[in-house]
C-alpha positions as a Markdown table, in Angstrom:
| # | Residue | x | y | z |
|---|---|---|---|---|
| 1 | Met | 0.0 | 0.0 | 0.0 |
| 2 | Ala | 2.8 | 2.4 | 0.8 |
| 3 | Ala | 4.3 | 1.8 | -2.6 |
| 4 | Leu | 1.1 | 3.2 | -4.3 |
| 5 | Phe | 1.6 | 6.7 | -2.6 |
| 6 | Thr | 5.1 | 7.3 | -3.9 |
| 7 | Ile | 6.0 | 10.7 | -5.4 |
| 8 | Asp | 6.1 | 9.2 | -8.9 |
| 9 | Asn | 2.6 | 7.7 | -8.7 |
| 10 | Leu | 1.1 | 10.9 | -7.3 |
| 11 | Phe | 2.8 | 13.0 | -10.0 |
| 12 | Thr | 1.5 | 10.6 | -12.7 |
| 13 | Ala | -2.1 | 10.8 | -11.2 |
| 14 | Leu | -2.0 | 14.6 | -11.3 |
| 15 | Val | -0.8 | 14.6 | -14.9 |
| 16 | Ala | -3.6 | 12.2 | -15.9 |
| 17 | Val | -6.3 | 14.3 | -14.1 |
| 18 | Gly | -4.9 | 17.4 | -15.8 |
| 19 | Ala | -4.9 | 15.8 | -19.2 |
| 20 | Phe | -8.5 | 14.6 | -18.7 |
| 21 | Leu | -9.7 | 18.0 | -17.7 |
| 22 | Thr | -7.9 | 19.6 | -20.7 |
| 23 | Ile | -9.5 | 17.1 | -23.1 |
| 24 | Leu | -12.9 | 17.7 | -21.4 |
| 25 | Thr | -12.5 | 21.5 | -21.8 |
| 26 | Leu | -11.5 | 21.3 | -25.4 |
| 27 | Phe | -14.3 | 18.9 | -26.4 |
| 28 | Ala | -17.1 | 20.4 | -24.2 |
| 29 | Pro | -18.5 | 22.7 | -26.9 |
| 30 | Met | -19.0 | 19.6 | -29.1 |
| 31 | Phe | -21.4 | 18.2 | -26.5 |
| 32 | Gly | -23.4 | 21.4 | -26.1 |
| 33 | Gly | -25.5 | 21.0 | -29.3 |
| 34 | Asn | -28.1 | 18.9 | -27.6 |
| 35 | Lys | -28.6 | 21.4 | -24.8 |
| 36 | Leu | -29.0 | 24.3 | -27.3 |
| 37 | Glu | -31.4 | 22.2 | -29.4 |
| 38 | Gly | -33.4 | 21.4 | -26.3 |
| 39 | Arg | -33.6 | 25.0 | -25.4 |
| 40 | Leu | -34.8 | 25.9 | -28.8 |
| 41 | Lys | -37.4 | 23.2 | -28.7 |
| 42 | Ser | -38.5 | 24.5 | -25.3 |
| 43 | Leu | -38.8 | 28.0 | -26.6 |
| 44 | Ser | -40.8 | 26.8 | -29.6 |
| 45 | Ser | -43.2 | 24.9 | -27.4 |
| 46 | Arg | -43.5 | 28.0 | -25.1 |
| 47 | Arg | -44.5 | 30.1 | -28.1 |
| 48 | Glu | -47.1 | 27.6 | -29.2 |
| 49 | Glu | -48.5 | 27.6 | -25.7 |
| 50 | Leu | -48.7 | 31.4 | -25.7 |
| 51 | Arg | -50.5 | 31.4 | -29.0 |
| 52 | Lys | -53.0 | 28.9 | -27.8 |
| 53 | Arg | -53.6 | 31.0 | -24.6 |
| 54 | Ser | -54.0 | 34.1 | -26.7 |
| 55 | Arg | -56.5 | 32.5 | -29.0 |
| 56 | Gln | -58.5 | 31.2 | -26.0 |
| 57 | Ala | -58.4 | 34.6 | -24.3 |
| 58 | Leu | -59.5 | 36.3 | -27.5 |
| 59 | Ala | -62.3 | 33.8 | -27.9 |
| 60 | Leu | -63.5 | 34.2 | -24.3 |
| 61 | Asn | -63.3 | 38.0 | -24.3 |
| 62 | His | -64.6 | 38.8 | -27.7 |
| 63 | Ser | -66.4 | 35.8 | -29.2 |
| 64 | Ser | -69.8 | 37.3 | -28.3 |
| 65 | Ala | -68.9 | 40.5 | -30.2 |
| 66 | Leu | -66.9 | 39.1 | -33.1 |
| 67 | Arg | -68.5 | 35.8 | -34.0 |
| 68 | Gln | -72.0 | 35.5 | -32.7 |
| 69 | Ala | -74.7 | 36.5 | -35.2 |
| 70 | Asp | -76.7 | 39.6 | -34.5 |
| 71 | Thr | -80.3 | 38.5 | -34.8 |
| 72 | Gly | -82.2 | 41.0 | -32.5 |
| 73 | Leu | -84.9 | 43.4 | -33.3 |
| 74 | Ala | -82.5 | 46.2 | -34.0 |
| 75 | Lys | -80.8 | 44.1 | -36.6 |
| 76 | Lys | -84.1 | 43.5 | -38.4 |
| 77 | Ile | -85.0 | 47.2 | -38.4 |
| 78 | Val | -81.6 | 48.2 | -39.7 |
| 79 | Glu | -81.7 | 45.7 | -42.5 |
| 80 | Arg | -85.4 | 46.5 | -43.3 |
| 81 | Phe | -84.8 | 50.2 | -43.7 |
| 82 | Gln | -81.2 | 49.8 | -44.9 |
| 83 | Leu | -80.0 | 52.3 | -42.3 |
| 84 | Asn | -76.4 | 51.3 | -42.8 |
| 85 | Lys | -76.7 | 52.9 | -46.2 |
| 86 | Phe | -79.1 | 55.7 | -45.4 |
| 87 | Leu | -77.3 | 56.8 | -42.2 |
| 88 | Ala | -73.9 | 55.6 | -43.3 |
| 89 | Asp | -70.9 | 56.8 | -41.3 |
| 90 | Pro | -67.5 | 55.7 | -42.8 |
| 91 | Gln | -65.7 | 56.0 | -39.4 |
| 92 | Val | -68.3 | 54.3 | -37.2 |
| 93 | Ala | -66.4 | 51.0 | -37.0 |
| 94 | Glu | -63.2 | 52.8 | -36.0 |
| 95 | Lys | -65.0 | 54.9 | -33.4 |
| 96 | Met | -66.6 | 51.9 | -32.0 |
| 97 | Ala | -63.2 | 50.2 | -31.6 |
| 98 | Gln | -61.8 | 53.3 | -29.9 |
| 99 | Ala | -64.8 | 53.2 | -27.5 |
| 100 | Gly | -64.2 | 49.6 | -26.7 |
| 101 | Tyr | -67.2 | 48.2 | -28.7 |
| 102 | Arg | -66.3 | 45.5 | -31.2 |
| 103 | Gly | -68.2 | 43.4 | -33.7 |
| 104 | Pro | -71.5 | 44.0 | -35.6 |
| 105 | Lys | -73.9 | 44.4 | -32.7 |
| 106 | Pro | -72.6 | 47.8 | -31.5 |
| 107 | Ile | -72.7 | 49.2 | -35.0 |
| 108 | Thr | -76.3 | 47.9 | -35.5 |
| 109 | Arg | -77.4 | 49.4 | -32.3 |
| 110 | Phe | -75.7 | 52.7 | -33.2 |
| 111 | Tyr | -77.8 | 53.0 | -36.4 |
| 112 | Phe | -80.9 | 51.8 | -34.6 |
| 113 | Phe | -80.6 | 54.5 | -31.9 |
| 114 | Arg | -79.8 | 57.1 | -34.5 |
| 115 | Leu | -83.1 | 56.3 | -36.1 |
| 116 | Ile | -85.2 | 56.0 | -32.9 |
| 117 | Leu | -83.8 | 58.7 | -30.6 |
| 118 | Pro | -84.8 | 61.8 | -32.8 |
| 119 | Phe | -88.5 | 60.7 | -32.7 |
| 120 | Val | -88.2 | 59.9 | -28.9 |
| 121 | Phe | -86.6 | 63.2 | -28.0 |
| 122 | Gly | -88.9 | 65.2 | -30.4 |
| 123 | Gly | -92.0 | 63.5 | -29.2 |
| 124 | Leu | -91.2 | 63.9 | -25.5 |
| 125 | Ala | -90.4 | 67.6 | -26.1 |
| 126 | Ala | -93.6 | 68.2 | -28.1 |
| 127 | Phe | -95.7 | 66.4 | -25.5 |
| 128 | Tyr | -94.3 | 68.4 | -22.7 |
| 129 | Leu | -94.6 | 71.8 | -24.5 |
| 130 | Tyr | -98.0 | 71.3 | -25.9 |
| 131 | Ala | -99.7 | 69.2 | -23.2 |
| 132 | Ile | -98.2 | 69.6 | -19.7 |
| 133 | Ser | -95.9 | 72.6 | -19.7 |
| 134 | Pro | -96.8 | 75.2 | -17.0 |
| 135 | Phe | -95.2 | 78.0 | -19.1 |
| 136 | Glu | -96.8 | 79.8 | -21.9 |
| 137 | Phe | -94.8 | 79.7 | -25.1 |
| 138 | Ala | -95.7 | 81.0 | -28.6 |
| 139 | Gly | -96.4 | 78.5 | -31.3 |
| 140 | Asn | -93.2 | 79.2 | -33.1 |
| 141 | Met | -91.2 | 78.7 | -29.9 |
| 142 | Lys | -92.8 | 75.4 | -29.2 |
| 143 | Leu | -92.1 | 74.2 | -32.7 |
| 144 | Thr | -88.5 | 75.4 | -32.5 |
| 145 | Phe | -87.9 | 73.6 | -29.2 |
| 146 | Ser | -89.4 | 70.4 | -30.6 |
| 147 | Val | -87.2 | 70.5 | -33.7 |
| 148 | Ala | -84.2 | 71.2 | -31.6 |
| 149 | Ala | -85.0 | 68.1 | -29.5 |
| 150 | Phe | -85.4 | 66.1 | -32.7 |
| 151 | Val | -81.9 | 67.2 | -33.9 |
| 152 | Leu | -80.4 | 66.6 | -30.5 |
| 153 | Gly | -81.8 | 63.0 | -30.6 |
| 154 | Tyr | -80.1 | 62.5 | -34.0 |
| 155 | Tyr | -76.7 | 63.6 | -32.6 |
| 156 | Ala | -77.1 | 61.9 | -29.2 |
| 157 | Pro | -75.5 | 58.6 | -30.2 |
| 158 | Asn | -72.4 | 60.5 | -31.6 |
| 159 | Ile | -72.2 | 62.5 | -28.4 |
| 160 | Tyr | -72.4 | 59.4 | -26.2 |
| 161 | Leu | -69.8 | 57.6 | -28.4 |
| 162 | Lys | -67.4 | 60.6 | -28.2 |
| 163 | Asn | -67.7 | 60.7 | -24.5 |
| 164 | Gln | -66.9 | 57.0 | -24.2 |
| 165 | Ile | -63.9 | 57.4 | -26.4 |
| 166 | Ser | -62.6 | 60.3 | -24.3 |
| 167 | Lys | -63.0 | 58.4 | -21.1 |
| 168 | Arg | -61.4 | 55.2 | -22.5 |
| 169 | Arg | -58.4 | 57.2 | -24.0 |
| 170 | Glu | -57.9 | 59.0 | -20.7 |
| 171 | Ser | -57.7 | 55.8 | -18.7 |
| 172 | Ile | -55.3 | 54.3 | -21.2 |
| 173 | Val | -53.1 | 57.3 | -21.4 |
| 174 | Gln | -52.8 | 57.6 | -17.6 |
| 175 | Ala | -51.5 | 54.0 | -17.3 |
| 176 | Phe | -49.6 | 53.7 | -20.5 |
| 177 | Pro | -46.2 | 55.0 | -19.2 |
| 178 | Asp | -46.3 | 52.5 | -16.3 |
| 179 | Ala | -47.1 | 49.7 | -18.8 |
| 180 | Leu | -44.1 | 50.7 | -20.9 |
| 181 | Asp | -41.8 | 50.6 | -17.9 |
| 182 | Leu | -43.1 | 47.1 | -17.1 |
| 183 | Leu | -42.7 | 46.0 | -20.7 |
| 184 | Leu | -39.2 | 47.3 | -20.8 |
| 185 | Ile | -38.3 | 45.3 | -17.6 |
| 186 | Cys | -39.8 | 42.2 | -19.1 |
| 187 | Val | -38.0 | 42.6 | -22.4 |
| 188 | Glu | -34.7 | 43.3 | -20.9 |
| 189 | Ser | -35.0 | 40.3 | -18.6 |
| 190 | Gly | -35.1 | 38.0 | -21.7 |
| 191 | Met | -38.8 | 37.5 | -22.2 |
| 192 | Ser | -40.2 | 37.4 | -25.7 |
| 193 | Val | -42.5 | 40.2 | -26.9 |
| 194 | Glu | -45.6 | 38.1 | -26.7 |
| 195 | Ala | -44.8 | 36.8 | -23.2 |
| 196 | Ala | -43.9 | 40.3 | -22.0 |
| 197 | Ile | -47.2 | 41.8 | -23.4 |
| 198 | Gln | -49.2 | 39.0 | -21.7 |
| 199 | Lys | -47.4 | 39.7 | -18.4 |
| 200 | Val | -48.0 | 43.4 | -18.6 |
| 201 | Ser | -51.6 | 43.0 | -19.4 |
| 202 | Gly | -52.1 | 40.9 | -16.3 |
| 203 | Glu | -50.2 | 43.4 | -14.1 |
| 204 | Ile | -51.7 | 46.6 | -15.4 |
| 205 | Gly | -55.3 | 45.5 | -15.0 |
| 206 | Gly | -55.5 | 47.0 | -11.5 |
| 207 | Arg | -54.5 | 50.4 | -12.9 |
| 208 | Ser | -56.5 | 50.5 | -16.1 |
| 209 | Ile | -58.8 | 47.7 | -17.3 |
| 210 | Glu | -59.1 | 49.3 | -20.7 |
| 211 | Leu | -55.3 | 49.2 | -21.2 |
| 212 | Ala | -55.2 | 45.6 | -20.0 |
| 213 | Glu | -57.8 | 44.7 | -22.5 |
| 214 | Glu | -55.9 | 46.3 | -25.3 |
| 215 | Met | -52.7 | 44.6 | -24.3 |
| 216 | Thr | -54.4 | 41.3 | -24.2 |
| 217 | Leu | -55.9 | 41.8 | -27.6 |
| 218 | Leu | -52.5 | 42.9 | -28.9 |
| 219 | Gly | -50.9 | 39.7 | -27.7 |
| 220 | Ala | -53.6 | 37.6 | -29.3 |
| 221 | Glu | -53.3 | 39.5 | -32.6 |
| 222 | Leu | -49.5 | 39.0 | -32.6 |
| 223 | Ser | -50.2 | 35.3 | -32.5 |
| 224 | Tyr | -52.8 | 34.8 | -35.3 |
| 225 | Leu | -52.4 | 37.8 | -37.7 |
| 226 | Pro | -50.2 | 37.1 | -40.7 |
| 227 | Glu | -48.0 | 40.1 | -40.1 |
| 228 | Arg | -47.0 | 41.5 | -36.7 |
| 229 | Arg | -47.1 | 45.0 | -38.1 |
| 230 | Met | -50.8 | 44.7 | -38.5 |
| 231 | Ala | -51.2 | 44.0 | -34.8 |
| 232 | Tyr | -49.2 | 47.1 | -33.8 |
| 233 | Glu | -51.1 | 49.3 | -36.3 |
| 234 | Gly | -54.4 | 48.0 | -34.9 |
| 235 | Leu | -53.4 | 49.0 | -31.4 |
| 236 | Ala | -52.5 | 52.5 | -32.7 |
| 237 | Lys | -55.8 | 52.9 | -34.5 |
| 238 | Arg | -57.9 | 51.6 | -31.5 |
| 239 | Thr | -56.2 | 54.0 | -29.0 |
| 240 | Asn | -55.7 | 57.0 | -31.4 |
| 241 | Tyr | -53.1 | 58.5 | -29.1 |
| 242 | Pro | -49.8 | 60.0 | -30.4 |
| 243 | Gly | -47.7 | 58.5 | -27.7 |
| 244 | Ile | -49.0 | 55.0 | -28.4 |
| 245 | Lys | -48.6 | 55.5 | -32.2 |
| 246 | Ser | -44.9 | 56.5 | -31.7 |
| 247 | Val | -44.4 | 53.4 | -29.6 |
| 248 | Thr | -46.0 | 51.0 | -32.1 |
| 249 | Thr | -43.9 | 52.7 | -34.9 |
| 250 | Ala | -40.7 | 52.1 | -32.9 |
| 251 | Met | -41.6 | 48.5 | -32.3 |
| 252 | Ile | -42.4 | 47.9 | -36.0 |
| 253 | Gln | -39.0 | 49.4 | -37.0 |
| 254 | Ala | -37.2 | 47.4 | -34.3 |
| 255 | Glu | -38.6 | 44.2 | -35.6 |
| 256 | Lys | -38.1 | 45.2 | -39.2 |
| 257 | Tyr | -34.4 | 46.4 | -39.0 |
| 258 | Gly | -33.3 | 44.4 | -36.0 |
| 259 | Thr | -32.6 | 47.3 | -33.7 |
| 260 | Pro | -32.6 | 46.8 | -29.9 |
| 261 | Leu | -36.2 | 46.9 | -28.6 |
| 262 | Gly | -35.1 | 47.8 | -25.1 |
| 263 | Ala | -33.4 | 51.0 | -26.1 |
| 264 | Ala | -36.5 | 52.1 | -28.1 |
| 265 | Leu | -38.9 | 51.2 | -25.2 |
| 266 | Arg | -36.7 | 53.2 | -22.8 |
| 267 | Val | -36.8 | 56.3 | -24.9 |
| 268 | Met | -40.6 | 55.9 | -25.6 |
| 269 | Ala | -41.3 | 55.4 | -21.9 |
| 270 | Lys | -39.5 | 58.6 | -21.0 |
| 271 | Glu | -41.3 | 60.5 | -23.7 |
| 272 | Asn | -44.7 | 59.2 | -22.6 |
| 273 | Arg | -44.0 | 60.2 | -19.0 |
| 274 | Asp | -43.0 | 63.7 | -20.2 |
| 275 | Met | -46.2 | 63.9 | -22.2 |
| 276 | Arg | -48.3 | 62.8 | -19.1 |
| 277 | Leu | -46.5 | 65.5 | -17.0 |
| 278 | Met | -47.1 | 68.1 | -19.7 |
| 279 | Thr | -50.8 | 67.2 | -19.8 |
| 280 | Ala | -51.0 | 67.6 | -16.0 |
| 281 | Glu | -49.2 | 70.9 | -16.2 |
| 282 | Lys | -51.6 | 72.1 | -18.9 |
| 283 | Lys | -54.6 | 71.2 | -16.9 |
| 284 | Ala | -53.1 | 73.0 | -13.8 |
| 285 | Ala | -52.4 | 76.1 | -15.9 |
| 286 | Ala | -56.0 | 76.2 | -17.2 |
| 287 | Leu | -57.4 | 75.8 | -13.7 |
| 288 | Pro | -57.4 | 79.5 | -12.7 |
| 289 | Ala | -59.4 | 80.5 | -15.9 |
| 290 | Lys | -61.9 | 77.7 | -15.2 |
| 291 | Leu | -62.3 | 78.8 | -11.6 |
| 292 | Thr | -63.0 | 82.5 | -12.5 |
| 293 | Val | -66.7 | 82.1 | -13.1 |
| 294 | Pro | -67.4 | 79.9 | -10.0 |
| 295 | Met | -65.5 | 82.3 | -7.9 |
| 296 | Ile | -67.5 | 85.3 | -9.2 |
| 297 | Leu | -70.8 | 83.5 | -8.8 |
| 298 | Phe | -70.3 | 81.7 | -5.4 |
| 299 | Leu | -67.3 | 83.0 | -3.5 |
| 300 | Leu | -67.3 | 86.8 | -4.1 |
| 301 | Pro | -71.0 | 87.3 | -2.9 |
| 302 | Val | -70.2 | 85.4 | 0.3 |
| 303 | Leu | -67.0 | 87.4 | 0.8 |
| 304 | Phe | -68.9 | 90.6 | 0.3 |
| 305 | Val | -71.5 | 89.5 | 2.9 |
| 306 | Val | -68.8 | 88.6 | 5.4 |
| 307 | Ile | -66.9 | 91.9 | 5.0 |
| 308 | Leu | -69.8 | 94.3 | 4.5 |
| 309 | Gly | -72.4 | 92.6 | 6.7 |
| 310 | Pro | -71.2 | 93.9 | 10.1 |
| 311 | Ala | -70.8 | 97.4 | 8.7 |
| 312 | Ile | -74.3 | 97.3 | 7.3 |
| 313 | Leu | -75.8 | 96.1 | 10.6 |
| 314 | Lys | -73.9 | 98.8 | 12.5 |
| 315 | Val | -75.3 | 101.5 | 10.2 |
| 316 | Thr | -78.8 | 100.0 | 10.5 |
| 317 | Asp | -78.5 | 100.1 | 14.3 |
| 318 | Met | -77.3 | 103.7 | 14.3 |
| 319 | Gly | -80.2 | 104.7 | 12.1 |
| 320 | Gly | -82.7 | 103.0 | 14.4 |
| 321 | Met | -81.3 | 104.8 | 17.4 |
| 322 | Gly | -81.4 | 108.2 | 15.6 |
């Protein structure tokens, strides 16, 4: 046993171990092909899973609006009187998407209410003015008010739609810079664009449900549309906000020319935060002008009463004593 642990044997063992490690180091890259191939297969399977989830989410969220047939009374009236031609609006579908309404049902109801509301508003105004109004109006005034109510009923659907678009855009704009920051973190951590968008849509829902819906729809469209550019352009059209349009343009160019997406998202996130700050500063600067009329109507009379009230009472008491 002692002969095995001689200096020559130990030196020979160290040389053998060193030679083995050297050979292993040199030939290790040759055995890494299977690991790389396995990682690529895993990435491909993950992409397929994301696509399936996106399609399922799209089907659950929008199947009633996109695929179910519209067979209600409004549809029959619209088709019977051909209101989609008589009251045609080329931008109604785009406006409906901006307001969050998708599919044929909202468009049908829009034309239906545009037909019905003028008669409803006009009839109610005429009934009130001619039948139960406690005030006396001339015949021309009653007719004028009735016609005005008729016209208001015609434009009421557009006013309502414009209001919904404004509320939805404001909610999206307020949360979009935070969503960009989250998207930047996910992309720089190594996540794919689809996975990053799905992650952001789940996280941003507590801040803005509208933006979470748009991000979910964007992730689904990235999976099933033939060109990814179409998905980004669809998001820009649905939101109709300059900051989002610039971001989608940057993402399209990044995918087209191979430029780093993280750098573009970082710049866009800073610009959108600056735009949000400028909007807040603009509202703050316009606040004094908006408060002028309420101050004149409500604050100044009270102030005059508080200041001049004691003096007037004192003068009244002195007059009574005299």
